[in-house]
N, C-alpha and C positions, 0 to 999 in steps of 0.2 A: 828299553833295555840298554844298559850301559855297554861300552866297549869291553870292559873287563869281564862282565857277565857273559857276553857273546863269546869271547875267547875261551873262557872257562868251560862253557857248554860244548864248544867245538872240541876242545881237548879231551873232555870227558867222554866224547863219542869217537875218539880215535883220529881226529883231524888235527893238523897243525895249522896255525894261522900266522901269516907274516903281515905286519903292518907296512903297507907300501907308501903311505902318505896320509894326510888328513882325510879320514873317512874312506880310505881305500885299503882293501884287504885281499890277500891271496890265501885261499883255503886249499889244503892239500891232504891227500890220503892215498895209500896204496890200495889198489883194487885186489880182488881175490887172485887174479892171474898175475899180479905183480906190477901193473901199470902205475907209475907215479902220477896219479891223476890230480889235476889242480884246476881251479877256476878263480876268477876275481869278481869282487863286488865293490860297488861304490855306494856310500850312504851320505846323506846330507849332514845331519847333526849326529856324530858318532856316539854321543852319550844319551841320545833319545831317539834311537832308530828302530825300525821294525826289521831287524836283521833277517828274521825268519822269512819275511816276504821276499827279500832279495834272493835267498836260497830257493824259495818256492818258485819264483819266476825262472831261475836258472834251470831247475829240475823240470819245470813244465816245458821248456824249450829244448831240453836235452833229448836227442833222438838216438837211441841205441844203434839202430841200423846205420845211420850216418857216421856215428863214432867208430863202429867196427869197420866200415868200408874205408874210412880215413886211414886206419892202421894196417889194413890188409896188404900184405906183400911189401911192407916197408923194410923188413929184415933188420930191425933195430932191437931185437931181443923179445919182441912180442910173440905170442903164439902164432904158428903158421896156419892153423885151421880157422877158417872163417866162422865156423860154429863156435869154437872156443872164444874168439874175439867177440862175437855177438852175445854169448852167455856172460862174458865179463862186462860188456857194455850195459847189459840189462842189470847186472849186479851193481854197477856204478849208479844207475838211475835209482835203484832201491837205497843205496847209501845216501844219495842226495835227499830222497824223501825222508829217510830216518832222521837226517840232520835237521831239515826244516821243521819236522814235527817236534823234535826235541827242543828246538829253539822256541817254537810256538808255545809248547806246553810249559816252558820255563819263563815265559814273558807274562808277568802278572797283569799287564794292561790289556792283553789280548785274550784272556780266558773267556770261556763261555761262547758268546755269539760267533766269534770268528772261527773257533774250532769247529763248531757245527756247520758253519758256512762252507768250509773247505772239505767237509765230509758229507755234505748234504745229499749229493747225487751219486755217491760212490756205488751203491747197489744198482741204480739205473744205468750208470755208465758201464758196469760189468755186463749187465743183461743186454744192453744195446750192442756192445762190442761182440758178445757171443752171437747175437742174431746176425751181425755182419759176417762173422766167421762162417756161420751155417749157410748163409746166402752164397758166400764165395765158393763153397764146396759144390754147389748144384747150379750149373749153368742155366738150366731150364727155369729154375725159380728166379734167378737173377734176371734173366731175359723177361720173365713175367713182370717183375717189378719195374724194369726199365720201360716196358711197353705201357704199363699202367701210368707211370709218372709222365711219360711223353704226352699223354692225352689229358691228364688230370693233376699235374703238379701243383698248380695254384690252389685248387680245391683241397688237395691232400695236405698241403702245408697249413692252410687255414683250419682244417678239421683235426689234424693229428700232431702238428708241430708246435702247439701252443704251450705244452708242458713237457718236461723230460719224461714223465711217466707215460703220457699218451703216445709220444713218438716211439718210445721203447716198446710199448705194447704193440703198436702197429708194425714195427720192424720185426718183432718176434712172430707176429701173425704171418707176415710174408715169408719169413724164414721157414716156417713149419706148415705152409699152406697145403702141401701134399701129404703130410703125415697121416691125417685121418683117412684120406683116400687109400693110402698104402695099407693101413691097418684093416680096412674093409675087404681088401682083395685077398 
């Protein structure tokens, strides 16, 4: 993708781009709560770069909780509620995801395999995260998992951690281990 195409796609998605130097860019957009959010990327050859990958890497490392905590109590015009800051930080993460997906989908050289590669485990990731949320709600179930792993972690890893599907199914089983017993009572 060329530099011009990169800037065009960013601007079409509501972002402004400032060229800082050869292969260096600052990308900026206001968040829903009004934060003037910006980040920088550096690419090697600016006329043959995978810009989407740089934005993807930034979005992958962006932690909404950390971002909200950074601004909490700063009294520089940001919302005073931690919940509002966290909601806004989560919206920023979604803005970043939308941008890298727009860049990826517009890059003729990356169509097909790479799109599927980055969406490949989306369903498993959601189910895995939901299983963890469920485990976190029940201390007894979480203690059960910890006890089991303390004695069999190596075997458990070999048996269930070989694929995203198998580890997700196993975590889901642990998360709902007492569901059938409760239904019987």
